[in-house]
N, C-alpha and C positions, 0 to 999 in steps of 0.2 A: 504494500499499500503506499509505502514511504518513498521509495525508489517510484513509484508510478506520480505521487503526488511532483517529484524535483522534476520528473520528464516533462510533466505540463507546465511547470513555472516556467522550466529553461526554454521550451518552446515558445510561451506567451512572451516571453523577456527578448530570444531573438527576434519575433515578429514586430515588436514594441522597435528593436534597434534597427530593422529592416525598413520602417516606417520614417527613421530622420534620416534617409540616405538623398540626400538630393544631387548629388554629384558622385558618379560610382567610381570615379578618379581619385577622390580624397574622401574613403570609407570612414578610415578612424576618425580625421578631423568632424565630418558631418554627424557623428555618433557623439563627440564630444560637445560640438559646438549645441546641438541640440538638447544634450541634458542640461548642459547649461542654462540655456535658456527655457528649458521646464522648471528647474531650480530657480530661477529669476522672478517667472510668473508665479510658483505658487508663495514665494517669499512674500511677492508684495501684495498679492491678492490677500493675504490675510489682515491687511490696514484696508481692505475697502470691504466692509462689511454690510452694504445695502446691495452689492452687486454678487451675480451668483458666481462660484467658482469651483474647484475641488475640494475645496475647504468646508465652505457652507451651502455645498450643494443639497436641495432639499430632497426629501423622502421621494423616491419613484413612483412607493406601493404607497395608496392611502390604508393606513390600518388604524385609522380612529374608531375609536368604539361609538355606534349610535345610539345613546342612551335614552332617547326618545322612543324608540323601537320598542323595547325590553326594561322598564323599568328595574333598579336596583332592589335584591330584599336582602340584603345580608351584604356587609360590608367586610367580612372575612375572607372572600372570593371574590372580587371585582371583576367586574368583565374587562375582556382584554383582546384587542384583534377585532378585526371586520368579515364579517362572512361576505363572500364573491359567491354570485349566483341565487339560486332556489334552493329550498330543501325537500327532506321528506322525512312526515312523521312518524314514528313507529315507537311500538308498544317494548317496553323492557322486558326480557326473560325476568323471572325471580332470581336465578343466579346473577345476571348480569346487575341487576338492581342489588344485591347484596355485595357484591364485588366492587362494586363504585362506592357505594356508601362507607365499606371498610378501608379503600383508597383515600378516601376524604379525612374520616377519623382519624387513621394512623398517621398523617400528611398536616395534622392540624394543630397548632402550638396551644390553641387552645382544650383541645382533648389531653393534651398529656396529661396533666394532673389525675382526670379520673382513669386513666389507663393506669396510673401509679396506686390508683385507690382496687384497681381493681386486679391488680397483681396480689397487693396486699390480702386483700378478701380469698381470693383464691391458694394464695402459698399456703395461709394458718401456721404461722409462725416458722414454717421450713423454707428449706432454699433449694426452689429446682434449680434443674438446669435451664441454660440460655433458652436451648434448642425447644425444650418443653411449655416454656412460657411463651413463647411466640407462636408455638399453634395452639395453645388456650386462648391467646387474644385473637387470631386468628378466625377462631371457631367461636368464640362466645361473645367476645367484646360488642360485635355489632345488634345484638339482644339486648345484653344488659345494660350498653350506655341510654336506650331511651327510658328503660324502666327507673334506673337512677336522676336522671333530670326529672322526671315527672313525679318523685316523690315528696308528699305533701311536705313533708320534714324541710326541705331545700328546696322547693319548687320558687318559692317567691326570692330566694336570695340567686337564683340562676338568671342571667340576662338573656335578651331576646335572641342574642346570636346563639347562643349556644343550646337554646329551644329550636331554632331551625335549623340548626346541626342536627340535633338529634329526629327530627324526623324523617331525615334521610331522602333521596330523590325522586324526581315526580315519576309517576307511574310510564310519564311518556317522555323521548327525546328527539331531537332534531338529526339529521342526518344532512353533513354539506361535501360538497367534492372539491373544494376550495375554500381557503380561511386566509387574510391576511393576515400578521401577525409579526413584531419586530421589525419590523421594515421589509420581511421578504413575503412573498406570494407563496405559499406551501397546495401542494396541489395533491388529489389522489391517484393510485398507482392508473387506476381505471381510466379517470380523465385524462391524462396527458397521455395517453398512447396515441400518436403518430403525430405530436407537436416535436420538432425541433429541442423547442427548452424543456430541459427535464427535472422538477424539483420536487419531487416525491418522498427523497430520503431525508430522515429525520437521524440526528444525530446527539446526543446526549449522556452525560455521565452523573450516574446516579449512586449517591451514599447510602449503601444498604446492607442488610446483613446477609451472609452468603456463607456455604461450605468451603472449604477449600479444594477437596476433590470426593470421589466418591470412596478412598478409603477412609480419608479423615473428616469425619461427620461434624466437628464441633464447628460451631457459626462463629464467623467475625465479621467487622466492619470493614469493606472495601469500598473504592471509587467503579463499581462497573460502568463500562462502555457498552452502550448500545446503538447499534446503525441498522435499521431496518425501512423499507420504503413503507411509506402513511398508504393505507388502505380504507379504512373510515376516519372521518372528521364528527364528532357529535360532542357537545358540550354538556354536562350534567346539571342539570335545572331541578331546584328544589321548592 
């Protein structure tokens, strides 16, 4: 992968140098002068704020969220990005809804204290293995959390955002084929079929617990790299 990236970079760099050559009998001089001119333009353009340049070039992709279309219901997960094109509404299966709710709970800072409460209650004074704790959380926490939040003894002390989080996702979700976010336009693998520009790949680094190998089943925290094509886009709605 690294060799392929370096080859692509060198190919683009050589192509850029070729565009600077105006006199084929003075190749080195043309490239040197062209580089100096580009550096000077870049330096001077930093002092012209009202003029578009490579430094202050506006975003080519509109990813501003339209809050008028769908009002915010929670500040814990603010909407980001912009939908491109139409969408299809479909019902979430029970497994999909449970998986989505579990993901939100385990990745929300506001739910961390309740996860600790659940661990203490389930451990009953003993110190279980990390693997056992994680399996119990994945299996029980999504059912235990709403019951804990709606407990009459503490219900008045719980914020509306936490109550909103305990409700889980809506039974229906929307499916998109393109979405603009972070200055990029992402398309699903099926939508970009036949297009010259391919932008369905997603790469991220996730800090998660994992096992070292099939022989060593002890869990550890590690940054796992994930690189997969984008097949489905649908936000989770409360």
